[in-house]
C-alpha positions in Angstrom: 20.5 -1.9 0.8 20.4 -4.9 3.2 19.6 -4.0 6.8 20.9 -7.2 8.5 23.3 -10.0 7.7 22.1 -13.0 5.9 20.8 -15.7 8.2 21.8 -19.3 7.4 19.4 -22.2 7.8 21.3 -25.4 8.2 19.6 -28.8 8.5 20.8 -32.4 7.8 18.9 -32.4 4.3 19.4 -28.7 3.1 21.2 -25.4 3.8 20.1 -22.2 2.5 20.3 -18.4 3.2 17.5 -16.0 4.5 18.4 -12.7 3.2 16.6 -9.7 4.9 16.9 -6.3 3.4 15.1 -3.6 1.4 14.7 -3.3 -2.4 15.5 -7.0 -3.0 13.2 -7.3 -5.9 15.4 -4.9 -8.0 18.1 -7.5 -8.5 16.0 -10.7 -7.9 17.1 -12.3 -11.2 20.7 -12.3 -10.2 19.9 -13.6 -6.8 18.0 -16.4 -8.2 20.7 -17.3 -10.6 23.2 -17.3 -7.8 21.3 -19.8 -5.6 20.4 -21.9 -8.7 24.0 -22.5 -9.4 25.0 -19.5 -11.5 22.6 -19.9 -14.5 19.0 -18.8 -14.4 16.6 -21.6 -15.2 13.1 -21.0 -16.5 11.1 -19.3 -13.8 7.5 -19.7 -12.8 5.9 -17.4 -10.1 3.1 -18.6 -7.9 1.2 -15.6 -6.4 -2.2 -14.0 -5.6 -3.9 -11.5 -7.9 -3.6 -8.7 -5.3 0.1 -9.2 -4.7 0.9 -9.3 -8.3 -1.1 -6.1 -8.9 0.9 -4.2 -6.2 4.4 -5.7 -6.9 4.3 -7.8 -10.1 5.9 -5.2 -12.3 8.8 -4.8 -10.0 9.4 -8.5 -9.8 8.9 -9.2 -13.5 11.2 -6.3 -14.4 14.2 -8.0 -12.8 14.0 -10.7 -15.4 15.2 -10.5 -19.0 12.8 -13.3 -19.9 9.6 -12.6 -18.1 8.5 -15.4 -15.8 5.3 -17.4 -16.3 2.8 -16.5 -13.6 0.3 -18.9 -11.9 -2.4 -17.5 -9.7 -4.0 -18.6 -6.4 -7.1 -16.8 -5.1 -6.9 -15.5 -1.6 -8.2 -17.6 1.4 -7.8 -20.8 3.2 -10.6 -22.4 1.0 -8.1 -22.5 -2.0 -5.3 -24.1 0.1 -6.7 -27.6 -1.0 -5.7 -30.5 -3.2 -7.8 -29.3 -6.0 -5.6 -26.2 -6.2 -2.6 -28.4 -6.4 -4.0 -30.4 -9.3 -4.8 -27.2 -11.2 -1.4 -25.8 -10.7 0.4 -29.0 -11.7 -1.7 -29.1 -14.9 -0.8 -25.4 -15.6 2.9 -26.2 -15.1 2.8 -29.1 -17.4 0.9 -27.2 -20.1 3.4 -24.4 -19.9 6.4 -26.8 -20.4 7.8 -26.7 -16.8 10.5 -29.4 -16.4 12.9 -30.7 -13.6 15.2 -27.7 -14.1 12.6 -25.1 -13.6 12.5 -22.8 -10.6 9.3 -21.8 -8.8 9.0 -18.6 -6.9 6.5 -18.3 -4.0 5.5 -14.7 -4.1 2.9 -14.1 -1.4 1.8 -14.9 2.0 1.7 -18.0 4.1 -0.9 -19.8 1.9 1.0 -19.0 -1.3 4.3 -20.2 0.3 2.8 -23.5 1.7 1.1 -24.3 -1.7 4.1 -23.4 -3.8 6.5 -25.4 -1.6 4.2 -28.4 -1.8 4.0 -28.0 -5.5 7.6 -27.8 -5.9 7.8 -31.0 -3.7 5.5 -33.1 -5.9 5.9 -31.8 -9.4 8.0 -34.2 -11.4 8.8 -35.7 -8.0 10.6 -32.5 -6.8 11.8 -29.2 -8.3 13.6 -26.2 -6.8 11.9 -23.1 -5.4 12.5 -19.8 -3.7 10.5 -18.0 -1.1 9.7 -14.3 -1.4 7.2 -13.8 1.6 5.1 -10.7 1.4 3.3 -10.8 4.8 5.1 -10.4 8.1 3.7 -13.8 9.3 5.3 -15.5 6.3 8.5 -13.5 6.7 9.0 -14.4 10.4 7.7 -18.0 10.4 6.2 -19.9 7.6 8.8 -19.2 4.7 11.6 -20.7 6.8 11.9 -24.5 7.8 10.7 -26.4 4.8 7.1 -27.2 5.9 4.7 -27.3 2.9 1.2 -28.5 2.6 -2.5 -28.0 2.1 -5.7 -28.5 4.2 -8.3 -31.2 4.3 -11.8 -30.7 5.5 -10.6 -32.5 8.8 -7.9 -30.0 9.5 -5.1 -27.8 8.6 -1.9 -28.9 6.8 -2.8 -32.6 7.0 -1.3 -33.3 3.6 2.2 -32.0 2.8 5.9 -32.5 2.6 9.2 -31.3 4.0 10.8 -29.5 1.0 13.3 -26.7 1.7 13.7 -23.7 -0.6 16.9 -22.7 -2.3 16.7 -19.3 -0.4 14.3 -17.0 1.3 14.4 -13.3 0.2 12.7 -11.2 2.8 12.2 -7.6 1.4 11.0 -5.4 4.2 9.6 -2.8 1.6 6.9 -5.4 0.8 5.3 -4.7 4.2 4.6 -1.1 3.1 1.4 -2.2 1.4 0.3 -4.7 4.1 -2.9 -3.7 5.9 -2.4 -3.0 9.5 -4.4 -5.9 10.6 -2.1 -8.3 8.6 0.9 -6.7 10.2 -0.4 -7.1 13.6 -1.5 -10.7 13.0 1.9 -11.5 11.8 3.6 -9.9 14.8 1.8 -12.6 17.0 4.4 -15.1 15.6 7.1 -12.9 16.8 5.5 -12.6 20.3 5.4 -16.4 20.2 9.1 -16.5 19.4 9.9 -14.3 22.3 7.8 -16.3 24.8 9.2 -19.7 23.8 12.8 -19.0 23.3 14.0 -15.4 23.0 13.4 -13.2 26.1 15.4 -10.4 24.5 13.0 -10.2 21.5 10.0 -10.3 23.9 11.6 -7.3 25.7 12.2 -5.5 22.5 8.5 -6.0 21.5 7.4 -4.6 24.8 9.7 -1.5 24.6 9.3 -0.7 20.9 5.6 -1.5 20.4 4.7 1.9 18.8 7.5 1.8 16.2 6.9 -2.0 15.5 3.2 -1.5 15.0 3.7 1.6 13.1 5.6 -0.3 10.4 9.1 1.4 11.0 11.5 -0.4 8.7 14.4 -0.5 11.2 12.2 -1.9 14.1 10.4 -4.4 11.7 13.9 -5.6 10.4 15.0 -6.2 14.0 12.0 -8.2 14.8 12.1 -10.2 11.6 15.8 -11.1 12.0 15.4 -12.1 15.6 12.4 -14.3 14.8 14.1 -15.9 11.9 17.4 -16.6 13.8 15.3 -18.2 16.6 13.4 -20.4 14.0 16.5 -21.2 12.0 18.2 -22.4 15.3 15.3 -24.6 16.2 14.9 -26.2 12.7 18.6 -26.8 12.5 18.4 -28.9 15.7 15.2 -30.6 14.8 14.4 -30.6 11.1 11.4 -33.0 11.3 9.5 -32.0 14.4 10.6 -35.0 16.4 11.4 -33.1 19.5 12.5 -29.4 19.9 10.7 -28.0 16.9 7.4 -28.9 18.7 8.0 -25.6 20.7 7.1 -23.6 17.5 3.5 -25.0 17.9 2.9 -22.9 21.0 -0.6 -21.5 20.7 -1.3 -23.5 17.7 -3.3 -26.4 19.1 -6.2 -24.2 20.3 -5.4 -21.7 17.5 -6.1 -24.1 14.7 -9.4 -25.2 16.6 -10.5 -21.6 16.6 -9.7 -21.3 12.8 -11.7 -24.5 12.2 -14.6 -23.6 14.4 -14.9 -20.1 12.6 -14.7 -21.8 9.3 -11.5 -19.9 8.4 -13.4 -16.8 7.7 -13.4 -14.8 11.1 -9.7 -15.0 12.0 -6.3 -14.4 10.5 -4.0 -17.2 11.3 -1.8 -15.0 13.7 -5.0 -13.8 15.4 -6.2 -17.3 16.1 -2.6 -18.2 17.4 -2.9 -15.1 19.7 -6.0 -16.6 21.4 -4.4 -20.0 21.4 -1.4 -18.7 23.3 -3.7 -17.1 25.9 -5.4 -20.5 26.4 -2.0 -22.2 26.7 -0.8 -19.6 29.1 -3.9 -20.3 31.3 -3.2 -23.9 31.2 0.5 -23.3 32.3 -0.6 -20.9 35.0 -3.2 -23.5 36.2 -0.3 -26.0 36.5 1.9 -23.5 38.3 4.5 -23.8 35.6 4.4 -19.9 35.6 3.2 -17.4 38.0 0.0 -15.3 37.6 2.3 -12.3 37.1 4.3 -14.0 34.4 1.2 -15.1 32.6 -0.3 -11.7 32.8 2.9 -10.1 31.3 2.8 -12.5 28.4 -0.9 -12.0 27.8 -0.5 -8.3 28.0 2.1 -8.4 25.0 -0.3 -10.7 23.0 -3.1 -8.2 23.5 -0.8 -5.2 22.8 -0.4 -6.5 19.3 -4.0 -7.0 18.8 -7.0 -6.3 18.8 -7.8 -10.0 18.3 -11.3 -10.5 16.9 -14.0 -11.6 19.3 -15.8 -14.8 18.5 -18.4 -17.1 20.1 -17.8 -20.8 20.1 -18.7 -23.3 22.9 -15.6 -24.2 24.9 -16.4 -27.9 24.5 -16.6 -27.6 20.8 -13.2 -26.0 20.7 -11.7 -28.6 23.0 -13.1 -31.4 20.8 -11.6 -29.9 17.7 -8.1 -30.1 19.1 -8.4 -33.9 18.7 -7.9 -33.4 14.9 -4.7 -31.5 15.2 -1.8 -33.0 13.2 0.6 -32.6 16.1 -1.2 -35.3 18.0 0.6 -38.7 18.0 -0.8 -41.9 19.0 -4.1 -40.3 20.1 -2.1 -38.1 22.6 -2.7 -34.3 22.5 0.6 -32.3 22.8 0.6 -28.9 24.4 3.6 -26.5 24.5 3.5 -24.7 27.8 5.9 -22.0 29.0 7.8 -22.5 32.3 9.4 -19.0 32.1 10.0 -16.3 29.6 12.1 -18.0 26.8 11.6 -21.6 27.9 8.9 -24.2 27.5 7.9 -27.9 28.1 5.8 -30.1 25.9 3.0 -31.6 27.9 1.2 -34.9 26.9 -1.0 -35.2 30.0 -3.3 -32.2 29.6 -6.6 -33.5 30.8 -9.9 -32.5 29.2 -10.8 -30.6 32.4 -7.5 -28.6 32.2 -8.1 -27.8 28.4 -11.7 -26.7 29.1 -10.5 -24.5 31.9 -7.9 -22.9 29.8 -10.3 -22.2 27.0 -12.9 -20.9 29.4 -10.3 -18.5 31.0 -9.3 -17.4 27.5 -12.9 -16.3 27.0 -12.9 -14.5 30.2 -9.8 -12.5 29.0 -11.8 -11.9 25.8 -14.7 -10.4 27.8 -12.5 -8.1 29.8 -10.7 -6.9 26.7 -13.9 -6.1 24.9 
């Protein structure tokens, strides 16, 4: 039974539904046929061995003709061009054509890779997102961003390619490790800070239920997060203006991931520390008060713990220079001006950045 109404994503190039509910895998075949135009095409599922081991039988059981399954090993090290070439070869060997339908069945890495695969195979085929992690459900599955990493940085190669639909099954979170759940919730904390003060307040008030995996609480958080992102993406599809706010915490967060070789941190955890650094920069500029910054930092930490790490502040600052959001050599930082509102700064100095990162480490020391 679906818990919340379907959320519509409407952009200049595509419109599609985000269906949030429980037990959505049971009638997945009919759902895919509907969004594909009424007739079910040949289906290919891209997933990880662990997810398929947990949920593959239920997904496959929805289809009369069993889908062909392609696997991606876990980890950022497999979100690379070599993986794309292998998957393209496997699709071709299996006879996939322009009418075929891909299903991204996994977390953010699986979703990004499958979306990019759909964008480039035969110059573009259709796909559906079925995100299995909270981070993917509230953020990466919506908006059409796809891509893979290079040695120089995250998501430097990719394309905008929207899915036909996103099916968010809350039941899939039941097998999610607690650490993965908390890491995903950092993206919802982000959503509250940048654009939805009501969501922020809900996360403050209902932390125990949300962290405990209560289905109703998680459905509320997922729906609010998706609504916020759908609104932003609908207003700015290609990140030319407003959509930049979704990168709050990601500039330093991506640097942390790179500095720790993508092994120490989950993405949401790195974004959590990145948000704290950005809040310190905002407070240093008097865009927000110390009290406001403290409240926001408290919520970030409430959905931790965020792993401790040791990297020189200067190294982290230098790594922000390779972020894909930079344009014309100018670094862009999303900074809150109050709860639910931000500005994008293009004049953050190296001194400000270093101070913000240093103060982030001070918070880390007090936390541990």
